[in-house]
BAMAR-438209 format. One record per atom (N, C-alpha, C, O): residue number from 1; chain; atom name; x, y, z. Coordinates in nm, 2 decimals. Each point is the difference from the previous one (the first is absolute). Example, Ala and Ser with C-alpha at 12.3 -4.5 7.8 and 13.67 -1.06 7.14 Angstrom:
% residues 2
+-----+-------+------+--------+--------+--------+
|  nr | kette | atom |     px |     py |     pz |
+-----+-------+------+--------+--------+--------+
|   1 |     A |    N |   1.32 |  -0.57 |   0.78 |
|   1 |     A |   CA |  -0.09 |   0.12 |   0.00 |
|   1 |     A |    C |   0.09 |   0.12 |   0.00 |
|   1 |     A |    O |   0.10 |   0.00 |   0.07 |
|   2 |     A |    N |  -0.14 |   0.11 |  -0.14 |
|   2 |     A |   CA |   0.09 |   0.11 |   0.00 |
|   2 |     A |    C |  -0.08 |   0.11 |   0.08 |
|   2 |     A |    O |   0.05 |   0.11 |   0.01 |
+-----+-------+------+--------+--------+--------+
% end
This chain:
% residues 113
+-----+-------+------+--------+--------+--------+
|  nr | kette | atom |     px |     py |     pz |
+-----+-------+------+--------+--------+--------+
|   1 |     A |    N |  -2.92 |   0.06 |   2.11 |
|   1 |     A |   CA |  -0.02 |   0.06 |  -0.12 |
|   1 |     A |    C |   0.07 |   0.15 |  -0.02 |
|   1 |     A |    O |   0.05 |   0.04 |  -0.10 |
|   2 |     A |    N |  -0.05 |   0.02 |   0.20 |
|   2 |     A |   CA |   0.03 |   0.18 |  -0.05 |
|   2 |     A |    C |   0.16 |   0.00 |   0.02 |
|   2 |     A |    O |   0.06 |   0.11 |  -0.02 |
|   3 |     A |    N |  -0.01 |  -0.20 |   0.05 |
|   3 |     A |   CA |   0.17 |   0.00 |   0.00 |
|   3 |     A |    C |  -0.01 |  -0.07 |  -0.16 |
|   3 |     A |    O |   0.08 |   0.05 |  -0.09 |
|   4 |     A |    N |  -0.18 |  -0.16 |   0.06 |
|   4 |     A |   CA |   0.07 |  -0.06 |  -0.12 |
|   4 |     A |    C |  -0.02 |   0.13 |  -0.11 |
|   4 |     A |    O |   0.08 |   0.04 |  -0.09 |
|   5 |     A |    N |  -0.20 |   0.01 |   0.10 |
|   5 |     A |   CA |  -0.03 |   0.12 |  -0.10 |
|   5 |     A |    C |   0.10 |   0.12 |  -0.04 |
|   5 |     A |    O |   0.03 |   0.05 |  -0.11 |
|   6 |     A |    N |   0.05 |  -0.01 |   0.29 |
|   6 |     A |   CA |   0.07 |   0.11 |   0.00 |
|   6 |     A |    C |   0.13 |  -0.09 |  -0.11 |
|   6 |     A |    O |   0.02 |   0.02 |  -0.12 |
|   7 |     A |    N |   0.04 |  -0.10 |   0.20 |
|   7 |     A |   CA |   0.11 |  -0.09 |  -0.09 |
|   7 |     A |    C |  -0.04 |   0.04 |  -0.16 |
|   7 |     A |    O |   0.08 |   0.09 |  -0.04 |
|   8 |     A |    N |  -0.17 |  -0.13 |  -0.04 |
|   8 |     A |   CA |  -0.06 |  -0.05 |  -0.13 |
|   8 |     A |    C |   0.01 |   0.18 |  -0.03 |
|   8 |     A |    O |   0.08 |   0.02 |  -0.09 |
|   9 |     A |    N |  -0.13 |   0.12 |   0.13 |
|   9 |     A |   CA |  -0.01 |   0.07 |  -0.01 |
|   9 |     A |    C |   0.16 |   0.07 |   0.00 |
|   9 |     A |    O |   0.02 |   0.06 |  -0.11 |
|  10 |     A |    N |   0.05 |  -0.06 |   0.19 |
|  10 |     A |   CA |   0.12 |   0.00 |   0.00 |
|  10 |     A |    C |   0.08 |  -0.03 |  -0.13 |
|  10 |     A |    O |   0.08 |   0.08 |  -0.05 |
|  11 |     A |    N |  -0.12 |  -0.23 |   0.00 |
|  11 |     A |   CA |   0.04 |  -0.01 |  -0.08 |
|  11 |     A |    C |  -0.03 |   0.01 |  -0.18 |
|  11 |     A |    O |   0.07 |  -0.01 |  -0.09 |
|  12 |     A |    N |  -0.21 |   0.05 |   0.10 |
|  12 |     A |   CA |  -0.04 |   0.06 |  -0.12 |
|  12 |     A |    C |   0.02 |   0.12 |  -0.02 |
|  12 |     A |    O |   0.02 |   0.04 |  -0.11 |
|  13 |     A |    N |  -0.02 |   0.04 |   0.22 |
|  13 |     A |   CA |   0.07 |   0.19 |   0.01 |
|  13 |     A |    C |   0.12 |   0.03 |  -0.04 |
|  13 |     A |    O |   0.04 |   0.11 |  -0.04 |
|  14 |     A |    N |   0.04 |  -0.27 |   0.05 |
|  14 |     A |   CA |   0.19 |   0.01 |   0.02 |
|  14 |     A |    C |   0.02 |   0.07 |  -0.19 |
|  14 |     A |    O |  -0.05 |  -0.02 |  -0.11 |
|  15 |     A |    N |   0.15 |   0.12 |   0.16 |
|  15 |     A |   CA |   0.04 |   0.06 |  -0.14 |
|  15 |     A |    C |   0.08 |  -0.09 |  -0.18 |
|  15 |     A |    O |   0.00 |  -0.01 |  -0.12 |
|  16 |     A |    N |   0.05 |  -0.04 |   0.28 |
|  16 |     A |   CA |   0.10 |  -0.13 |  -0.11 |
|  16 |     A |    C |  -0.09 |  -0.10 |  -0.07 |
|  16 |     A |    O |   0.07 |  -0.09 |  -0.05 |
|  17 |     A |    N |  -0.20 |   0.07 |   0.04 |
|  17 |     A |   CA |  -0.10 |  -0.07 |  -0.07 |
|  17 |     A |    C |  -0.09 |   0.09 |  -0.08 |
|  17 |     A |    O |  -0.11 |  -0.03 |  -0.04 |
|  18 |     A |    N |   0.16 |   0.17 |   0.00 |
|  18 |     A |   CA |  -0.12 |   0.11 |  -0.01 |
|  18 |     A |    C |  -0.02 |  -0.06 |  -0.13 |
|  18 |     A |    O |  -0.12 |  -0.02 |  -0.01 |
|  19 |     A |    N |   0.19 |  -0.01 |  -0.10 |
|  19 |     A |   CA |   0.00 |   0.04 |  -0.18 |
|  19 |     A |    C |   0.00 |  -0.17 |  -0.04 |
|  19 |     A |    O |   0.06 |  -0.10 |   0.05 |
|  20 |     A |    N |  -0.14 |   0.10 |  -0.13 |
|  20 |     A |   CA |   0.02 |  -0.15 |  -0.07 |
|  20 |     A |    C |  -0.02 |   0.07 |  -0.17 |
|  20 |     A |    O |  -0.04 |   0.12 |  -0.01 |
|  21 |     A |    N |   0.07 |  -0.19 |  -0.07 |
|  21 |     A |   CA |   0.00 |   0.00 |  -0.12 |
|  21 |     A |    C |   0.11 |  -0.09 |  -0.08 |
|  21 |     A |    O |   0.09 |  -0.05 |   0.05 |
|  22 |     A |    N |  -0.11 |   0.05 |  -0.17 |
|  22 |     A |   CA |   0.09 |  -0.07 |  -0.13 |
|  22 |     A |    C |   0.01 |   0.09 |  -0.08 |
|  22 |     A |    O |  -0.07 |   0.10 |  -0.02 |
|  23 |     A |    N |   0.20 |  -0.13 |  -0.04 |
|  23 |     A |   CA |   0.04 |   0.07 |  -0.14 |
|  23 |     A |    C |   0.16 |  -0.08 |  -0.07 |
|  23 |     A |    O |   0.07 |  -0.10 |   0.03 |
|  24 |     A |    N |  -0.06 |   0.18 |  -0.12 |
|  24 |     A |   CA |   0.17 |  -0.04 |  -0.06 |
|  24 |     A |    C |   0.09 |   0.06 |   0.00 |
|  24 |     A |    O |  -0.02 |   0.11 |  -0.05 |
|  25 |     A |    N |   0.12 |  -0.14 |   0.08 |
|  25 |     A |   CA |   0.16 |   0.09 |   0.05 |
|  25 |     A |    C |   0.01 |   0.07 |  -0.12 |
|  25 |     A |    O |  -0.02 |  -0.05 |  -0.11 |
|  26 |     A |    N |   0.05 |   0.19 |   0.13 |
|  26 |     A |   CA |   0.02 |   0.09 |  -0.07 |
|  26 |     A |    C |   0.18 |   0.00 |  -0.02 |
|  26 |     A |    O |   0.06 |  -0.04 |  -0.10 |
|  27 |     A |    N |   0.00 |   0.08 |   0.22 |
|  27 |     A |   CA |   0.14 |  -0.03 |   0.04 |
|  27 |     A |    C |   0.04 |  -0.04 |   0.14 |
|  27 |     A |    O |  -0.07 |   0.02 |   0.10 |
|  28 |     A |    N |   0.17 |  -0.07 |  -0.09 |
|  28 |     A |   CA |   0.04 |  -0.01 |   0.16 |
|  28 |     A |    C |   0.16 |   0.02 |   0.04 |
|  28 |     A |    O |   0.07 |   0.00 |  -0.10 |
|  29 |     A |    N |  -0.01 |   0.01 |   0.20 |
|  29 |     A |   CA |   0.10 |  -0.03 |   0.05 |
|  29 |     A |    C |   0.04 |   0.00 |   0.08 |
|  29 |     A |    O |  -0.05 |   0.08 |   0.08 |
|  30 |     A |    N |   0.16 |  -0.13 |  -0.04 |
|  30 |     A |   CA |   0.04 |   0.01 |   0.19 |
|  30 |     A |    C |   0.15 |   0.14 |   0.01 |
|  30 |     A |    O |   0.07 |   0.05 |  -0.09 |
|  31 |     A |    N |  -0.09 |  -0.04 |   0.22 |
|  31 |     A |   CA |   0.10 |   0.12 |  -0.02 |
|  31 |     A |    C |   0.10 |  -0.10 |   0.14 |
|  31 |     A |    O |  -0.02 |  -0.10 |   0.06 |
|  32 |     A |    N |   0.15 |   0.22 |  -0.05 |
|  32 |     A |   CA |   0.10 |  -0.05 |   0.09 |
|  32 |     A |    C |  -0.05 |  -0.09 |   0.14 |
|  32 |     A |    O |   0.06 |  -0.09 |   0.07 |
|  33 |     A |    N |  -0.15 |   0.14 |  -0.07 |
|  33 |     A |   CA |  -0.06 |  -0.03 |   0.15 |
|  33 |     A |    C |  -0.08 |  -0.11 |   0.00 |
|  33 |     A |    O |  -0.03 |  -0.03 |   0.12 |
|  34 |     A |    N |  -0.02 |  -0.03 |  -0.20 |
|  34 |     A |   CA |  -0.11 |  -0.14 |  -0.04 |
|  34 |     A |    C |  -0.12 |   0.05 |   0.01 |
|  34 |     A |    O |  -0.10 |  -0.08 |   0.02 |
|  35 |     A |    N |   0.10 |   0.24 |  -0.03 |
|  35 |     A |   CA |  -0.15 |   0.00 |  -0.01 |
|  35 |     A |    C |  -0.06 |   0.00 |  -0.23 |
|  35 |     A |    O |   0.05 |   0.05 |  -0.10 |
|  36 |     A |    N |  -0.13 |  -0.12 |   0.11 |
|  36 |     A |   CA |  -0.11 |  -0.03 |  -0.10 |
|  36 |     A |    C |  -0.10 |   0.12 |  -0.04 |
|  36 |     A |    O |  -0.11 |   0.03 |   0.06 |
|  37 |     A |    N |   0.16 |   0.04 |  -0.18 |
|  37 |     A |   CA |  -0.12 |   0.06 |  -0.04 |
|  37 |     A |    C |  -0.04 |  -0.09 |  -0.13 |
|  37 |     A |    O |   0.06 |  -0.08 |  -0.08 |
|  38 |     A |    N |  -0.18 |   0.14 |   0.08 |
|  38 |     A |   CA |  -0.12 |  -0.04 |  -0.12 |
|  38 |     A |    C |  -0.10 |   0.08 |  -0.04 |
|  38 |     A |    O |  -0.06 |   0.07 |   0.09 |
|  39 |     A |    N |   0.02 |  -0.06 |  -0.21 |
|  39 |     A |   CA |  -0.10 |   0.08 |  -0.09 |
|  39 |     A |    C |  -0.09 |  -0.07 |  -0.03 |
|  39 |     A |    O |   0.05 |  -0.09 |  -0.07 |
|  40 |     A |    N |  -0.20 |   0.06 |   0.08 |
|  40 |     A |   CA |  -0.06 |  -0.06 |  -0.12 |
|  40 |     A |    C |  -0.03 |   0.07 |  -0.14 |
|  40 |     A |    O |   0.04 |   0.12 |  -0.01 |
|  41 |     A |    N |  -0.09 |  -0.16 |  -0.06 |
|  41 |     A |   CA |  -0.06 |   0.09 |  -0.15 |
|  41 |     A |    C |  -0.10 |   0.07 |   0.10 |
|  41 |     A |    O |   0.04 |   0.10 |   0.06 |
|  42 |     A |    N |  -0.15 |  -0.16 |  -0.04 |
|  42 |     A |   CA |  -0.14 |   0.10 |   0.08 |
|  42 |     A |    C |   0.03 |   0.02 |   0.17 |
|  42 |     A |    O |   0.04 |  -0.09 |   0.08 |
|  43 |     A |    N |  -0.06 |   0.22 |  -0.06 |
|  43 |     A |   CA |   0.00 |   0.04 |   0.14 |
|  43 |     A |    C |  -0.10 |  -0.09 |   0.08 |
|  43 |     A |    O |  -0.11 |  -0.04 |  -0.06 |
|  44 |     A |    N |   0.15 |   0.00 |   0.17 |
|  44 |     A |   CA |  -0.10 |  -0.04 |   0.11 |
|  44 |     A |    C |  -0.05 |   0.08 |   0.08 |
|  44 |     A |    O |   0.09 |   0.08 |   0.05 |
|  45 |     A |    N |  -0.24 |  -0.06 |   0.00 |
|  45 |     A |   CA |  -0.07 |   0.07 |   0.13 |
|  45 |     A |    C |   0.13 |   0.01 |   0.10 |
|  45 |     A |    O |   0.07 |  -0.08 |   0.06 |
|  46 |     A |    N |  -0.07 |   0.22 |  -0.08 |
|  46 |     A |   CA |   0.03 |   0.04 |   0.15 |
|  46 |     A |    C |   0.22 |  -0.01 |   0.00 |
|  46 |     A |    O |   0.07 |  -0.03 |   0.09 |
|  47 |     A |    N |  -0.04 |   0.04 |  -0.21 |
|  47 |     A |   CA |   0.14 |   0.04 |   0.01 |
|  47 |     A |    C |   0.08 |   0.10 |  -0.05 |
|  47 |     A |    O |  -0.07 |   0.09 |  -0.04 |
|  48 |     A |    N |   0.19 |  -0.08 |   0.03 |
|  48 |     A |   CA |   0.03 |   0.11 |  -0.05 |
|  48 |     A |    C |   0.09 |  -0.01 |  -0.14 |
|  48 |     A |    O |   0.01 |  -0.12 |  -0.04 |
|  49 |     A |    N |   0.05 |   0.18 |  -0.01 |
|  49 |     A |   CA |   0.09 |  -0.04 |  -0.10 |
|  49 |     A |    C |   0.17 |   0.08 |  -0.04 |
|  49 |     A |    O |   0.02 |   0.10 |  -0.07 |
|  50 |     A |    N |   0.06 |  -0.16 |   0.13 |
|  50 |     A |   CA |   0.11 |   0.04 |   0.02 |
|  50 |     A |    C |   0.09 |  -0.03 |  -0.09 |
|  50 |     A |    O |   0.09 |  -0.08 |   0.01 |
|  51 |     A |    N |  -0.13 |   0.17 |  -0.13 |
|  51 |     A |   CA |   0.05 |   0.01 |  -0.16 |
|  51 |     A |    C |  -0.06 |  -0.13 |  -0.04 |
|  51 |     A |    O |  -0.12 |   0.01 |   0.02 |
|  52 |     A |    N |   0.16 |  -0.11 |  -0.06 |
|  52 |     A |   CA |  -0.15 |  -0.08 |  -0.04 |
|  52 |     A |    C |  -0.01 |  -0.12 |   0.12 |
|  52 |     A |    O |  -0.08 |  -0.09 |  -0.02 |
|  53 |     A |    N |   0.15 |   0.09 |   0.15 |
|  53 |     A |   CA |  -0.03 |  -0.13 |   0.09 |
|  53 |     A |    C |  -0.07 |   0.08 |   0.10 |
|  53 |     A |    O |   0.00 |   0.12 |   0.03 |
|  54 |     A |    N |  -0.09 |  -0.29 |   0.05 |
|  54 |     A |   CA |  -0.10 |   0.06 |   0.03 |
|  54 |     A |    C |   0.04 |  -0.05 |   0.13 |
|  54 |     A |    O |  -0.01 |   0.08 |   0.09 |
|  55 |     A |    N |   0.08 |  -0.21 |  -0.07 |
|  55 |     A |   CA |   0.00 |  -0.10 |   0.14 |
|  55 |     A |    C |   0.14 |  -0.02 |  -0.01 |
|  55 |     A |    O |   0.09 |   0.00 |  -0.09 |
|  56 |     A |    N |  -0.09 |  -0.02 |   0.23 |
|  56 |     A |   CA |   0.16 |  -0.07 |   0.02 |
|  56 |     A |    C |  -0.03 |  -0.11 |   0.12 |
|  56 |     A |    O |  -0.10 |  -0.05 |   0.04 |
|  57 |     A |    N |   0.24 |   0.03 |  -0.02 |
|  57 |     A |   CA |   0.01 |  -0.14 |   0.13 |
|  57 |     A |    C |   0.10 |  -0.04 |  -0.03 |
|  57 |     A |    O |   0.05 |  -0.03 |  -0.11 |
|  58 |     A |    N |   0.03 |   0.02 |   0.25 |
|  58 |     A |   CA |   0.16 |  -0.09 |   0.01 |
|  58 |     A |    C |  -0.01 |  -0.12 |   0.01 |
|  58 |     A |    O |  -0.07 |  -0.07 |   0.07 |
|  59 |     A |    N |   0.18 |   0.04 |  -0.18 |
|  59 |     A |   CA |   0.08 |  -0.09 |  -0.04 |
|  59 |     A |    C |   0.05 |  -0.13 |   0.14 |
|  59 |     A |    O |  -0.02 |  -0.12 |   0.02 |
|  60 |     A |    N |   0.08 |   0.24 |   0.05 |
|  60 |     A |   CA |   0.07 |  -0.04 |   0.10 |
|  60 |     A |    C |  -0.09 |  -0.11 |   0.09 |
|  60 |     A |    O |   0.07 |  -0.02 |   0.10 |
|  61 |     A |    N |  -0.17 |  -0.04 |  -0.10 |
|  61 |     A |   CA |  -0.04 |  -0.09 |   0.10 |
|  61 |     A |    C |  -0.04 |  -0.15 |  -0.11 |
|  61 |     A |    O |   0.01 |   0.01 |  -0.12 |
|  62 |     A |    N |  -0.06 |  -0.14 |   0.16 |
|  62 |     A |   CA |  -0.01 |  -0.14 |  -0.05 |
|  62 |     A |    C |  -0.11 |   0.09 |  -0.10 |
|  62 |     A |    O |   0.01 |   0.03 |  -0.12 |
|  63 |     A |    N |  -0.08 |  -0.01 |   0.20 |
|  63 |     A |   CA |  -0.13 |   0.06 |  -0.09 |
|  63 |     A |    C |  -0.01 |   0.09 |  -0.10 |
|  63 |     A |    O |  -0.08 |  -0.01 |  -0.10 |
|  64 |     A |    N |   0.14 |   0.09 |   0.13 |
|  64 |     A |   CA |   0.05 |   0.10 |  -0.09 |
|  64 |     A |    C |   0.11 |  -0.01 |  -0.14 |
|  64 |     A |    O |   0.04 |   0.08 |  -0.08 |
|  65 |     A |    N |  -0.01 |  -0.20 |   0.10 |
|  65 |     A |   CA |   0.11 |  -0.07 |  -0.08 |
|  65 |     A |    C |  -0.12 |  -0.07 |  -0.09 |
|  65 |     A |    O |   0.00 |   0.01 |  -0.12 |
|  66 |     A |    N |  -0.08 |  -0.07 |   0.19 |
|  66 |     A |   CA |  -0.08 |  -0.07 |  -0.06 |
|  66 |     A |    C |  -0.09 |   0.05 |  -0.11 |
|  66 |     A |    O |  -0.03 |  -0.07 |  -0.10 |
|  67 |     A |    N |  -0.02 |   0.23 |   0.15 |
|  67 |     A |   CA |  -0.07 |   0.08 |  -0.04 |
|  67 |     A |    C |   0.03 |   0.02 |  -0.13 |
|  67 |     A |    O |  -0.07 |  -0.01 |  -0.09 |
|  68 |     A |    N |   0.26 |   0.03 |   0.10 |
|  68 |     A |   CA |   0.02 |   0.05 |  -0.12 |
|  68 |     A |    C |   0.02 |  -0.10 |  -0.13 |
|  68 |     A |    O |  -0.01 |   0.03 |  -0.11 |
|  69 |     A |    N |   0.03 |  -0.15 |   0.17 |
|  69 |     A |   CA |   0.00 |  -0.10 |  -0.10 |
|  69 |     A |    C |  -0.15 |  -0.01 |  -0.08 |
|  69 |     A |    O |  -0.01 |  -0.05 |  -0.12 |
|  70 |     A |    N |  -0.09 |   0.09 |   0.18 |
|  70 |     A |   CA |  -0.12 |  -0.01 |  -0.01 |
|  70 |     A |    C |  -0.01 |   0.14 |  -0.18 |
|  70 |     A |    O |  -0.05 |   0.00 |  -0.11 |
|  71 |     A |    N |   0.13 |   0.10 |   0.18 |
|  71 |     A |   CA |   0.02 |   0.12 |  -0.05 |
|  71 |     A |    C |   0.02 |  -0.03 |  -0.18 |
|  71 |     A |    O |  -0.06 |   0.02 |  -0.10 |
|  72 |     A |    N |   0.18 |  -0.06 |   0.13 |
|  72 |     A |   CA |   0.07 |  -0.07 |  -0.10 |
|  72 |     A |    C |  -0.04 |  -0.06 |  -0.11 |
|  72 |     A |    O |   0.02 |   0.04 |  -0.12 |
|  73 |     A |    N |  -0.06 |  -0.10 |   0.16 |
|  73 |     A |   CA |  -0.13 |  -0.16 |  -0.06 |
|  73 |     A |    C |  -0.06 |   0.08 |  -0.07 |
|  73 |     A |    O |   0.01 |   0.00 |  -0.12 |
|  74 |     A |    N |  -0.12 |   0.09 |   0.21 |
|  74 |     A |   CA |  -0.13 |   0.05 |  -0.09 |
|  74 |     A |    C |   0.08 |   0.08 |  -0.13 |
|  74 |     A |    O |  -0.05 |   0.00 |  -0.11 |
|  75 |     A |    N |   0.18 |   0.08 |   0.15 |
|  75 |     A |   CA |   0.00 |   0.07 |  -0.10 |
|  75 |     A |    C |   0.09 |  -0.03 |  -0.14 |
|  75 |     A |    O |  -0.01 |   0.05 |  -0.11 |
|  76 |     A |    N |   0.09 |  -0.16 |   0.17 |
|  76 |     A |   CA |   0.01 |  -0.14 |  -0.12 |
|  76 |     A |    C |  -0.12 |  -0.02 |  -0.07 |
|  76 |     A |    O |   0.00 |   0.05 |  -0.11 |
|  77 |     A |    N |  -0.11 |  -0.10 |   0.15 |
|  77 |     A |   CA |  -0.08 |  -0.04 |  -0.03 |
|  77 |     A |    C |  -0.12 |   0.08 |  -0.07 |
|  77 |     A |    O |  -0.09 |  -0.06 |  -0.06 |
|  78 |     A |    N |   0.11 |   0.23 |   0.07 |
|  78 |     A |   CA |  -0.10 |   0.05 |   0.01 |
|  78 |     A |    C |  -0.12 |  -0.01 |   0.00 |
|  78 |     A |    O |  -0.09 |   0.04 |  -0.08 |
|  79 |     A |    N |   0.09 |  -0.13 |   0.23 |
|  79 |     A |   CA |  -0.15 |  -0.01 |   0.08 |
|  79 |     A |    C |  -0.02 |   0.11 |   0.11 |
|  79 |     A |    O |   0.08 |   0.07 |   0.07 |
|  80 |     A |    N |  -0.24 |  -0.08 |  -0.08 |
|  80 |     A |   CA |  -0.02 |   0.09 |   0.12 |
|  80 |     A |    C |   0.06 |  -0.06 |   0.16 |
|  80 |     A |    O |   0.00 |  -0.12 |   0.03 |
|  81 |     A |    N |   0.04 |   0.23 |   0.06 |
|  81 |     A |   CA |  -0.01 |  -0.04 |   0.14 |
|  81 |     A |    C |  -0.13 |   0.03 |   0.07 |
|  81 |     A |    O |  -0.09 |   0.08 |  -0.03 |
|  82 |     A |    N |   0.09 |  -0.16 |   0.13 |
|  82 |     A |   CA |  -0.10 |   0.05 |   0.08 |
|  82 |     A |    C |   0.03 |   0.02 |   0.14 |
|  82 |     A |    O |   0.03 |  -0.10 |   0.07 |
|  83 |     A |    N |  -0.04 |   0.28 |   0.00 |
|  83 |     A |   CA |   0.06 |   0.06 |   0.11 |
|  83 |     A |    C |  -0.07 |   0.06 |   0.10 |
|  83 |     A |    O |  -0.08 |   0.09 |   0.00 |
|  84 |     A |    N |   0.13 |  -0.16 |   0.08 |
|  84 |     A |   CA |  -0.07 |   0.07 |   0.16 |
|  84 |     A |    C |   0.08 |   0.12 |   0.04 |
|  84 |     A |    O |   0.12 |  -0.01 |  -0.04 |
|  85 |     A |    N |  -0.15 |   0.15 |   0.14 |
|  85 |     A |   CA |   0.08 |   0.06 |  -0.03 |
|  85 |     A |    C |  -0.06 |   0.12 |   0.10 |
|  85 |     A |    O |  -0.11 |   0.05 |  -0.02 |
|  86 |     A |    N |   0.20 |  -0.01 |   0.10 |
|  86 |     A |   CA |  -0.02 |   0.16 |   0.09 |
|  86 |     A |    C |  -0.05 |   0.11 |  -0.13 |
|  86 |     A |    O |   0.05 |   0.03 |  -0.10 |
|  87 |     A |    N |  -0.12 |  -0.01 |   0.14 |
|  87 |     A |   CA |  -0.03 |   0.16 |  -0.05 |
|  87 |     A |    C |   0.12 |   0.09 |   0.02 |
|  87 |     A |    O |   0.07 |   0.00 |   0.10 |
|  88 |     A |    N |  -0.07 |   0.09 |  -0.21 |
|  88 |     A |   CA |   0.11 |   0.11 |  -0.03 |
|  88 |     A |    C |  -0.06 |   0.09 |   0.07 |
|  88 |     A |    O |  -0.12 |   0.02 |   0.01 |
|  89 |     A |    N |   0.24 |   0.08 |   0.08 |
|  89 |     A |   CA |  -0.05 |   0.12 |   0.08 |
|  89 |     A |    C |  -0.06 |   0.09 |  -0.07 |
|  89 |     A |    O |  -0.06 |   0.10 |   0.04 |
|  90 |     A |    N |   0.09 |  -0.11 |  -0.18 |
|  90 |     A |   CA |   0.04 |   0.13 |  -0.07 |
|  90 |     A |    C |  -0.10 |  -0.01 |  -0.14 |
|  90 |     A |    O |   0.00 |   0.07 |  -0.09 |
|  91 |     A |    N |  -0.08 |  -0.18 |   0.11 |
|  91 |     A |   CA |  -0.11 |  -0.05 |  -0.10 |
|  91 |     A |    C |  -0.02 |   0.10 |  -0.13 |
|  91 |     A |    O |  -0.04 |   0.12 |   0.03 |
|  92 |     A |    N |   0.06 |  -0.14 |  -0.15 |
|  92 |     A |   CA |  -0.06 |   0.04 |  -0.07 |
|  92 |     A |    C |   0.13 |   0.12 |  -0.09 |
|  92 |     A |    O |  -0.02 |   0.09 |  -0.09 |
|  93 |     A |    N |   0.12 |  -0.11 |   0.15 |
|  93 |     A |   CA |   0.10 |   0.09 |   0.00 |
|  93 |     A |    C |   0.09 |  -0.07 |  -0.04 |
|  93 |     A |    O |   0.02 |  -0.12 |   0.02 |
|  94 |     A |    N |   0.05 |   0.22 |  -0.09 |
|  94 |     A |   CA |   0.18 |  -0.04 |  -0.08 |
|  94 |     A |    C |   0.07 |   0.06 |   0.04 |
|  94 |     A |    O |  -0.02 |   0.08 |   0.09 |
|  95 |     A |    N |   0.18 |  -0.12 |  -0.16 |
|  95 |     A |   CA |   0.10 |   0.07 |   0.06 |
|  95 |     A |    C |   0.04 |   0.14 |  -0.05 |
|  95 |     A |    O |   0.11 |   0.05 |   0.03 |
|  96 |     A |    N |  -0.21 |   0.03 |  -0.10 |
|  96 |     A |   CA |  -0.01 |   0.14 |  -0.01 |
|  96 |     A |    C |  -0.08 |   0.04 |   0.16 |
|  96 |     A |    O |   0.06 |   0.05 |   0.10 |
|  97 |     A |    N |  -0.15 |  -0.07 |  -0.10 |
|  97 |     A |   CA |  -0.09 |   0.02 |   0.09 |
|  97 |     A |    C |  -0.03 |  -0.05 |   0.13 |
|  97 |     A |    O |  -0.10 |   0.05 |   0.04 |
|  98 |     A |    N |   0.16 |  -0.13 |   0.04 |
|  98 |     A |   CA |   0.07 |  -0.08 |   0.14 |
|  98 |     A |    C |  -0.04 |  -0.17 |  -0.02 |
|  98 |     A |    O |  -0.04 |  -0.07 |   0.10 |
|  99 |     A |    N |   0.06 |   0.04 |  -0.18 |
|  99 |     A |   CA |   0.05 |  -0.18 |   0.02 |
|  99 |     A |    C |   0.13 |   0.04 |   0.03 |
|  99 |     A |    O |   0.04 |   0.11 |  -0.03 |
| 100 |     A |    N |   0.06 |  -0.22 |   0.11 |
| 100 |     A |   CA |   0.09 |  -0.01 |   0.00 |
| 100 |     A |    C |   0.04 |  -0.20 |   0.07 |
| 100 |     A |    O |  -0.06 |  -0.08 |   0.06 |
| 101 |     A |    N |   0.18 |   0.08 |  -0.10 |
| 101 |     A |   CA |   0.02 |  -0.14 |   0.04 |
| 101 |     A |    C |  -0.03 |  -0.06 |   0.15 |
| 101 |     A |    O |   0.01 |  -0.12 |   0.01 |
| 102 |     A |    N |  -0.04 |   0.24 |   0.13 |
| 102 |     A |   CA |  -0.03 |  -0.03 |   0.09 |
| 102 |     A |    C |  -0.21 |   0.01 |   0.00 |
| 102 |     A |    O |  -0.08 |  -0.02 |   0.09 |
| 103 |     A |    N |   0.05 |   0.06 |  -0.22 |
| 103 |     A |   CA |  -0.20 |  -0.01 |   0.07 |
| 103 |     A |    C |  -0.03 |  -0.06 |  -0.13 |
| 103 |     A |    O |  -0.10 |   0.03 |  -0.07 |
| 104 |     A |    N |   0.21 |  -0.15 |   0.03 |
| 104 |     A |   CA |  -0.01 |  -0.10 |  -0.10 |
| 104 |     A |    C |  -0.15 |  -0.10 |   0.02 |
| 104 |     A |    O |  -0.06 |   0.04 |   0.10 |
| 105 |     A |    N |   0.02 |  -0.12 |  -0.15 |
| 105 |     A |   CA |  -0.12 |  -0.11 |   0.09 |
| 105 |     A |    C |   0.15 |  -0.10 |   0.01 |
| 105 |     A |    O |   0.09 |  -0.02 |  -0.07 |
| 106 |     A |    N |  -0.15 |  -0.01 |   0.20 |
| 106 |     A |   CA |   0.10 |  -0.16 |   0.02 |
| 106 |     A |    C |  -0.09 |  -0.16 |  -0.04 |
| 106 |     A |    O |  -0.11 |  -0.03 |   0.01 |
| 107 |     A |    N |   0.19 |  -0.02 |  -0.05 |
| 107 |     A |   CA |  -0.05 |  -0.12 |  -0.04 |
| 107 |     A |    C |   0.01 |  -0.07 |   0.11 |
| 107 |     A |    O |   0.09 |   0.01 |   0.08 |
| 108 |     A |    N |  -0.20 |  -0.11 |  -0.07 |
| 108 |     A |   CA |   0.01 |  -0.04 |   0.13 |
| 108 |     A |    C |   0.00 |  -0.21 |  -0.02 |
| 108 |     A |    O |   0.05 |  -0.08 |   0.07 |
| 109 |     A |    N |  -0.15 |   0.04 |  -0.22 |
| 109 |     A |   CA |  -0.03 |  -0.07 |  -0.03 |
| 109 |     A |    C |   0.03 |  -0.03 |  -0.15 |
| 109 |     A |    O |   0.03 |   0.11 |  -0.05 |
| 110 |     A |    N |  -0.02 |  -0.21 |  -0.06 |
| 110 |     A |   CA |   0.00 |   0.00 |  -0.12 |
| 110 |     A |    C |   0.00 |  -0.14 |  -0.05 |
| 110 |     A |    O |   0.04 |  -0.11 |   0.05 |
| 111 |     A |    N |  -0.09 |   0.14 |  -0.15 |
| 111 |     A |   CA |  -0.03 |  -0.13 |  -0.07 |
| 111 |     A |    C |  -0.01 |   0.00 |  -0.17 |
| 111 |     A |    O |  -0.02 |   0.12 |  -0.05 |
| 112 |     A |    N |   0.03 |  -0.22 |  -0.04 |
| 112 |     A |   CA |  -0.01 |   0.05 |  -0.14 |
| 112 |     A |    C |  -0.10 |  -0.11 |  -0.05 |
| 112 |     A |    O |  -0.03 |  -0.11 |   0.03 |
| 113 |     A |    N |  -0.04 |   0.20 |  -0.16 |
| 113 |     A |   CA |  -0.14 |  -0.09 |  -0.03 |
| 113 |     A |    C |   0.05 |  -0.10 |  -0.11 |
| 113 |     A |    O |  -0.08 |  -0.08 |  -0.05 |
+-----+-------+------+--------+--------+--------+
% end
């Protein structure tokens, strides 16, 4: 039982599932390395804003390609996304005072409402 609780604690405390929320995409883009960057019209907790993008993920994996398809569909339909993400290492900042591509929240799961 103690082992099970220990494993559960590690999973719950994992930063890869730290944030959860939903919102409508403001804009998105994909860079030459296959990273997808996007921002929501309203910022979610524990994110930073690199210009107007708060989230990123790699589209180089099968899961990343699936997540990109959801982002494109949500933007085309102007429909809200549901996100699971890691907290930014510079929450509450923007590109002028600490938010960079490396401090942005990384998406670990995505859905469309």
